[in-house]
C-alpha positions as CSV (number, residue, x, y, z in Angstrom):
1,M,11.4,23.0,3.6
2,N,8.8,23.8,0.9
3,V,5.2,25.0,1.5
4,V,3.7,21.5,1.1
5,Q,6.1,20.0,3.6
6,Q,5.5,22.8,6.1
7,G,1.8,22.2,5.8
8,I,2.1,18.5,6.3
9,S,4.4,19.0,9.3
10,R,2.0,21.4,11.0
11,G,-1.0,19.2,10.2
12,L,0.6,16.0,11.6
13,N,1.8,17.6,14.7
14,R,-1.7,18.9,15.4
15,N,-3.6,15.7,14.5
16,W,-1.3,13.2,16.1
17,A,-1.4,14.8,19.6
18,E,-4.6,12.8,20.0
19,V,-3.2,9.4,19.1
20,T,-3.2,6.8,21.9
21,N,-3.1,3.0,22.3
22,I,-2.0,2.1,18.7
23,T,-2.0,-1.7,18.5
24,E,0.9,-3.7,17.1
25,Q,-1.0,-5.8,14.6
26,R,0.5,-5.7,11.1
27,E,-2.8,-5.7,9.2
28,T,-6.3,-6.0,10.6
29,E,-9.9,-5.3,9.6
30,T,-12.6,-2.9,10.4
31,L,-16.0,-3.8,8.9
32,A,-18.7,-1.4,7.7
33,F,-22.3,-2.4,8.1
34,G,-24.8,0.0,6.6
35,N,-23.9,3.4,7.9
36,V,-22.2,2.2,11.1
37,M,-18.5,1.3,11.3
38,T,-18.1,-1.7,13.6
39,E,-14.7,-2.9,14.9
40,R,-14.3,-6.5,15.9
41,P,-11.3,-6.4,18.3
42,T,-12.1,-9.7,19.9
43,R,-11.3,-11.8,16.9
44,K,-8.5,-10.3,14.9
45,R,-6.0,-12.2,12.8
46,K,-2.8,-10.9,11.4
47,M,-3.6,-10.9,7.7
48,G,-0.6,-12.4,5.8
49,D,0.9,-14.0,8.9
50,T,-1.2,-17.2,8.9
51,K,0.0,-20.6,7.9
52,E,-1.1,-20.0,4.4
53,A,1.0,-16.8,4.1
54,T,3.7,-16.6,1.5
55,P,7.1,-17.8,2.9
56,K,10.0,-15.4,3.0
57,K,12.0,-15.7,-0.3
58,P,15.7,-15.4,-0.8
59,A,17.2,-12.1,-1.8
60,A,16.4,-11.2,-5.5
61,K,18.1,-8.9,-7.9
62,W,15.7,-6.0,-7.8
63,P,15.7,-3.1,-10.3
64,L,18.1,-0.2,-9.6
65,I,15.9,2.5,-8.2
66,K,17.0,5.9,-9.6
67,P,16.8,9.0,-7.4
68,K,13.7,11.1,-8.2
69,K,14.0,14.9,-8.2
70,N,11.1,17.4,-7.9
71,L,8.5,14.9,-6.9
72,Q,5.0,16.3,-6.9
73,I,2.5,15.4,-4.3
74,T,-1.3,15.7,-4.4
75,R,-3.1,16.0,-1.1
76,L,-6.4,14.1,-1.1
77,R,-7.5,14.7,2.5
78,D,-5.7,17.3,4.4
79,F,-2.4,15.8,5.5
80,D,-3.6,12.2,6.1
81,L,-3.6,11.0,2.5
82,F,-1.6,11.9,-0.6
83,T,-0.2,10.6,-3.8
84,V,3.2,11.0,-5.5
85,Q,3.2,10.8,-9.3
86,N,6.0,9.0,-11.1
87,F,7.6,7.7,-8.0
88,F,8.6,4.6,-9.9
89,S,9.4,4.8,-13.6
90,S,7.6,2.6,-16.0
91,T,10.8,0.5,-16.4
92,E,11.2,0.1,-12.7
93,S,7.5,-0.9,-12.3
94,K,7.6,-3.5,-15.0
95,E,10.9,-5.0,-13.7
96,F,9.4,-5.4,-10.2
97,V,6.4,-7.2,-11.7
98,K,8.7,-9.4,-13.8
99,I,10.9,-10.4,-10.8
100,A,7.9,-10.9,-8.4
101,E,6.2,-13.2,-10.9
102,A,9.5,-15.2,-11.3
103,I,9.7,-15.7,-7.5
104,G,6.0,-16.5,-7.2
105,F,2.9,-15.4,-5.4
106,A,0.7,-17.3,-2.9
107,H,-3.0,-16.8,-2.5
108,Q,-4.1,-14.6,0.4
109,G,-7.6,-14.9,1.8
110,S,-9.5,-14.3,5.1
111,L,-12.3,-15.9,7.1
112,G,-14.6,-13.1,5.9
113,P,-17.1,-10.7,7.6
114,T,-19.0,-13.6,9.2
115,Y,-15.9,-14.2,11.4
116,G,-15.1,-10.5,12.0
117,E,-12.5,-10.2,9.2
118,A,-12.6,-8.0,6.0
119,Y,-13.1,-10.0,2.8
120,R,-9.8,-10.6,1.1
121,D,-9.0,-12.3,-2.1
122,N,-5.6,-11.5,-3.7
123,D,-2.1,-13.0,-4.2
124,R,0.8,-12.0,-2.1
125,L,4.6,-12.2,-2.0
126,S,6.5,-11.1,1.1
127,V,10.3,-10.6,1.3
128,D,12.5,-9.1,4.0
129,D,15.0,-6.9,2.3
130,S,16.6,-4.0,4.1
131,V,18.7,-3.0,1.1
132,L,15.6,-2.7,-1.2
133,A,13.8,-0.8,1.5
134,A,16.7,1.7,1.9
135,S,17.0,2.1,-1.9
136,V,13.3,3.0,-2.3
137,W,13.4,5.3,0.7
138,E,16.5,7.2,-0.5
139,S,15.1,7.6,-4.0
140,G,12.9,10.5,-2.9
141,L,10.7,9.6,0.1
142,S,13.3,10.7,2.6
143,K,13.1,14.3,1.3
144,L,9.3,14.3,1.4
145,F,9.3,13.2,5.0
146,S,12.3,15.2,6.2
147,D,10.3,17.7,8.2
148,I,7.4,15.5,9.3
149,K,7.2,14.6,13.0
150,I,4.7,12.4,14.7
151,R,4.5,12.4,18.5
152,G,8.1,13.6,18.6
153,K,9.4,11.0,16.2
154,V,10.9,11.5,12.7
155,A,10.8,9.3,9.7
156,V,13.9,7.1,9.4
157,G,13.1,4.7,6.5
158,L,10.8,1.9,5.3
159,N,9.8,-1.3,6.9
160,P,12.2,-4.0,5.4
161,N,9.2,-6.3,5.2
162,I,8.3,-5.6,1.5
163,R,5.1,-7.1,0.2
164,F,3.9,-7.4,-3.4
165,Y,0.2,-7.8,-4.1
166,R,-1.4,-9.2,-7.3
167,Y,-5.1,-8.8,-8.0
168,K,-6.5,-10.7,-11.0
169,S,-9.9,-10.3,-12.5
170,G,-12.6,-10.8,-9.8
171,Q,-10.3,-10.2,-6.9
172,R,-10.6,-7.5,-4.3
173,F,-9.8,-6.5,-0.6
174,G,-12.8,-5.4,1.4
175,R,-13.1,-2.5,3.8
176,H,-10.4,-2.5,6.4
177,I,-7.8,-0.5,8.3
178,D,-4.0,-0.9,8.4
179,E,-2.5,-1.1,11.9
180,S,0.7,0.5,13.1
181,V,3.5,-1.9,13.7
182,N,6.0,-1.8,16.6
183,L,9.4,-2.8,15.2
184,G,11.2,-2.5,18.5
185,D,14.0,-0.2,19.6
186,G,11.6,2.8,19.6
187,K,10.7,2.3,15.9
188,R,7.0,2.3,14.8
189,T,5.3,2.6,11.5
190,Y,2.8,5.4,11.0
191,Y,2.2,5.5,7.2
192,T,1.2,2.9,4.6
193,L,3.1,3.1,1.3
194,L,1.5,1.6,-1.8
195,V,3.1,2.0,-5.2
196,Y,1.0,0.8,-8.2
197,L,3.0,-1.3,-10.6
198,S,0.3,-1.4,-13.3
199,G,-2.6,0.7,-14.5
200,G,-3.0,3.8,-16.6
201,P,-1.3,4.6,-19.9
202,G,2.2,3.6,-18.8
203,E,1.4,0.0,-18.6
204,L,0.5,-0.2,-22.3
205,I,4.1,0.6,-23.2
206,S,6.0,-2.5,-24.1
207,K,3.0,-4.8,-23.3
208,P,3.4,-8.2,-24.9
209,K,0.9,-9.0,-27.7
210,K,-2.0,-11.1,-26.6
211,D,-1.7,-14.8,-27.4
212,S,-4.5,-15.6,-29.8
213,S,-4.3,-19.3,-28.9
214,N,-5.1,-18.4,-25.2
215,P,-7.6,-15.5,-25.2
216,S,-8.3,-16.0,-21.5
217,V,-4.9,-14.6,-20.5
218,S,-5.7,-11.3,-18.8
219,S,-2.2,-10.1,-17.9
220,V,-1.9,-8.5,-21.3
221,D,-5.2,-6.6,-21.0
222,P,-5.3,-3.0,-19.8
223,L,-6.2,-2.8,-16.1
224,V,-9.8,-1.9,-15.3
225,G,-11.1,-1.5,-11.8
226,G,-9.0,-2.0,-8.7
227,E,-9.5,1.5,-7.3
228,T,-8.4,2.2,-3.7
229,V,-11.3,3.9,-2.0
230,F,-11.2,5.7,1.3
231,Y,-14.3,6.4,3.5
232,G,-15.1,8.9,6.2
233,P,-18.0,9.3,8.6
234,R,-21.3,7.7,7.6
235,N,-19.5,5.8,4.8
236,S,-19.0,9.0,2.8
237,T,-16.3,8.6,0.1
238,V,-13.3,10.7,1.0
239,A,-11.1,9.8,-2.0
240,E,-10.9,7.3,-4.9
241,V,-7.5,6.5,-6.4
242,A,-7.3,4.7,-9.7
243,P,-4.2,2.5,-10.1
244,T,-1.6,4.3,-12.2
245,E,1.7,2.7,-12.9
246,G,4.5,4.3,-10.9
247,T,2.2,6.3,-8.6
248,A,2.7,6.1,-4.9
249,L,-0.1,6.4,-2.4
250,L,0.6,7.2,1.2
251,H,-1.8,7.4,4.1
252,L,-1.7,7.4,7.9
253,H,-2.4,4.2,9.6
254,G,-3.1,3.0,13.1
255,D,-5.7,4.9,15.0
256,K,-5.8,7.6,12.4
257,C,-6.2,5.2,9.5
258,L,-9.2,5.8,7.2
259,L,-11.4,2.8,6.4
260,H,-10.5,1.8,2.9
261,E,-10.9,-1.0,0.3
262,A,-9.4,-2.2,-2.9
263,R,-12.2,-2.5,-5.4
264,N,-12.8,-5.5,-7.6
265,V,-10.6,-5.8,-10.7
266,T,-12.8,-6.4,-13.7
267,K,-10.1,-6.7,-16.3
268,G,-6.3,-7.1,-16.5
269,V,-4.0,-7.5,-13.4
270,K,-3.3,-5.1,-10.6
271,Y,0.2,-5.2,-9.1
272,V,1.2,-3.2,-6.0
273,F,4.4,-2.7,-4.1
274,R,3.7,-2.3,-0.3
275,S,5.7,-1.2,2.7
276,D,5.4,1.2,5.7
277,V,7.1,4.4,6.7
278,V,9.0,3.9,10.0
279,F,9.4,6.6,12.6
280,A,11.8,6.7,15.6
């Protein structure tokens, strides 16, 4: 166990002794008004599980995820929030985007703050694929979480419900929290996993040339905007993570989840791979 993992393990065991009554909603919203965070528990809707949600798709031929050695993590807020550079290679990231686009996305919205929900405007693809989840987990995450315990539970894999998000110019996801999910048989999710599939210098490699006959096409433009921003007490900014192709972002969710948002994309297209770390 290296020094970073020891630190994470100690911090989590200390912090999570306080956790109680985690709800089972997959994704919900906490709204911020001025300097006061206001939860709206009386009118929550499972984002992505409404009638407009993307239907489950048949198994696809996903890219082969190669094992990653010597992954480096950057702690952004104690042990609650950290990034992993080069978690997906540029080739893997681009292949995920290509396959997800071939399957197809569906628009994902919300009722908005007026009805107690975070503003949401993006496109979503959801698949249930335990093989893909296991492949991503064993590529390097299993080692990073090997010594982490939360309330006596250890990390055992990823939620097989894999989601892909697409944000085009003008789209964003307002301030919200991610809830813990009870998967049954003593399994529960405690971490959100996001892997950026676009952004940064890597996405410029092998980019198709812009079609001069259709200058409005933004998918060939470099990504601008779309940062994931986390907030602390009194709406103070805790961390701001710019999308970088292949970088993984992991943060605690449930009662320990920080209020966060996906800022507006102003140019290009932001793609994200999403799952959750499962403990048992």
